[in-house]
C-alpha positions in Angstrom: 15.7 -29.1 -34.4 15.0 -27.2 -37.8 13.8 -23.7 -38.1 9.9 -24.8 -38.5 9.9 -27.2 -35.5 11.3 -24.5 -33.2 9.1 -21.4 -34.5 6.1 -22.2 -32.5 8.3 -23.0 -29.7 9.6 -19.6 -29.5 6.2 -18.4 -30.2 4.9 -19.6 -26.8 8.3 -18.8 -25.4 7.5 -15.1 -26.0 3.9 -15.1 -25.1 4.2 -16.7 -21.6 7.2 -14.1 -20.9 4.9 -11.4 -22.1 2.2 -12.3 -19.7 4.2 -12.7 -17.0 5.4 -9.0 -17.0 1.9 -7.8 -18.2 1.0 -9.4 -15.2 3.7 -8.2 -12.9 3.0 -4.5 -14.1 -0.4 -4.7 -13.1 0.7 -5.8 -9.7 2.7 -3.0 -9.1 0.0 -0.5 -10.4 -2.3 -2.2 -7.8 0.0 -2.2 -5.3 0.2 -6.3 -4.7 3.9 -6.2 -5.9 4.7 -3.6 -2.8 2.6 -5.8 -0.5 4.6 -8.7 -1.1 8.3 -7.3 -0.9 7.5 -5.1 2.2 6.2 -5.6 5.4 2.3 -5.5 5.6 1.3 -1.9 7.2 -0.2 -3.4 10.4 0.0 -1.5 14.0 0.2 2.0 14.8 0.4 4.3 17.8 -3.0 3.7 19.7 -3.9 4.6 23.7 -6.2 2.0 25.2 -7.5 0.9 28.9 -6.9 -2.8 30.3 -9.3 -4.1 32.4 -7.7 -3.1 35.6 -8.2 0.7 34.6 -4.3 1.1 33.7 -3.7 2.9 30.2 -1.6 0.6 27.8 -0.4 1.2 24.5 1.8 0.6 21.2 4.7 1.1 23.3 3.6 -1.8 26.0 4.0 -4.2 23.3 8.2 -3.6 23.2 10.2 -6.0 24.6 7.9 -9.1 24.2 6.0 -10.8 21.5 2.4 -10.2 21.1 -0.4 -12.4 20.1 -3.4 -9.8 19.8 -6.9 -11.2 19.2 -9.9 -8.8 18.3 -13.6 -9.7 19.8 -15.8 -8.6 22.2 -17.4 -10.1 25.5 -21.0 -11.1 23.8 -19.0 -13.2 21.2 -21.3 -16.5 21.2 -18.3 -18.8 19.6 -15.6 -17.6 18.2 -13.9 -15.1 20.6 -14.1 -17.5 23.7 -12.9 -20.4 21.6 -9.5 -18.9 20.8 -9.3 -16.7 23.7 -9.2 -20.5 25.4 -7.1 -21.8 22.5 -4.2 -19.0 23.6 -5.2 -19.9 27.2 -3.7 -23.2 26.6 -0.8 -22.2 24.8 0.4 -19.7 27.8 -0.7 -22.6 30.5 2.0 -24.6 27.9 4.7 -21.8 27.5 5.0 -22.3 31.2 7.1 -19.3 33.2 8.1 -17.7 29.6 4.3 -16.6 29.3 5.5 -14.2 31.7 7.3 -13.1 28.7 4.7 -12.4 26.4 1.4 -10.1 25.8 -1.4 -11.5 25.1 -4.3 -9.1 23.9 -7.7 -9.2 23.8 -8.6 -6.2 22.2 -12.9 -5.4 21.9 -14.4 -3.8 18.9 -17.4 -3.4 21.0 -16.9 -0.3 23.4 -20.4 0.5 23.3 -20.7 -2.5 26.1 -17.2 -3.6 26.6 -16.0 -1.6 29.5 -12.9 -2.0 31.9 -15.1 -4.1 34.4 -16.9 -6.1 31.3 -13.7 -7.2 30.0 -12.1 -7.6 33.7 -15.5 -10.2 34.6 -15.3 -11.8 31.3 -11.2 -12.7 30.8 -11.7 -14.1 35.0 -12.6 -17.3 32.9 -9.5 -17.6 31.0 -5.3 -17.3 31.4 -4.2 -14.7 33.9 -2.1 -13.1 31.6 -4.5 -11.9 28.9 -5.6 -8.1 29.1 -8.7 -6.9 27.9 -8.3 -3.7 26.1 -10.8 -0.8 25.2 -11.7 2.4 25.0 -14.0 5.1 23.4 -15.3 5.2 20.2 -12.7 6.7 18.6 -10.0 5.1 20.2 -11.3 1.6 19.6 -12.3 2.7 15.5 -8.2 3.8 15.4 -7.1 0.6 16.5 -9.3 -1.0 14.5 -7.8 0.8 11.3 -4.2 0.6 12.3 -4.7 -3.1 12.5 -6.7 -3.6 9.6 -9.9 -5.0 11.1 -12.9 -5.6 9.7 -15.5 -5.0 12.4 -19.2 -3.9 11.4 -22.5 -4.1 14.1 -25.3 -6.3 13.0 -29.0 -5.4 14.2 -30.8 -8.4 15.6 -34.3 -9.0 15.4 -34.9 -8.7 19.1 -33.4 -5.0 19.1 -29.9 -5.7 20.3 -26.9 -6.7 18.0 -23.8 -8.7 17.5 -20.4 -7.9 15.9 -19.0 -9.5 12.9 -15.3 -9.0 12.9 -11.6 -10.3 12.2 -11.2 -13.6 13.7 -7.4 -13.8 13.6 -4.6 -13.7 15.7 -2.5 -11.4 15.2 2.0 -12.2 15.8 3.5 -9.1 16.7 7.4 -9.7 17.3 9.7 -7.7 20.4 9.5 -4.3 18.5 6.2 -4.5 18.2 5.9 -5.0 14.2 3.3 -7.5 12.9 4.8 -10.8 11.7 2.0 -13.1 10.2 -1.2 -14.7 11.7 -0.3 -16.7 14.0 -2.0 -20.2 13.7 -4.3 -22.1 16.5 -5.0 -24.9 14.7 -2.3 -27.0 17.0 -1.6 -28.7 19.8 -1.0 -26.0 22.2 2.9 -27.0 23.0 3.5 -27.1 19.6 1.9 -23.4 19.4 3.9 -22.4 22.5 7.3 -23.9 21.0 6.8 -21.5 18.3 6.3 -18.4 20.4 8.9 -19.3 21.8 11.1 -18.4 19.2 9.9 -15.0 19.5 11.5 -14.5 22.8 
């Protein structure tokens, strides 16, 4: 290859390399590279109350993998569907379901008392724990888990909640692993979850 033919190739290569370096620097400045190279800072200390009135903290996550879903008892569709799907996974796990934490954390402490959570969860797998608390305690856990939750007024004076609908998978040390995929057969999801026991 002569110099004249090689010159455009050198220019294109140099341009591509400088573009890549610029992109990496921009990501680093904006915090994107840190998010890629280190685990996401999801989770932290909290203290809530389960549906039986017992205190539940982040220390209760230790020793078992945990599925966490944030929602509310007045939710018309996403919450009951997700809790049903989690219930199906727990059923598919058989006796191993005793070795997993499955949590439903309220984003609506105004209405979701421990008694309301107990009544609501009676329709789902008994392994599911419902957690709630006062507004400050719930806001703390919402912030720590980077959950989006917003009260949305309705025309009749009532309200609903717009919220994140992810299932969080935490490992045996209470550290965030990844969003847990419910869009598969319960047996497949159960097999995946068993890897973290």
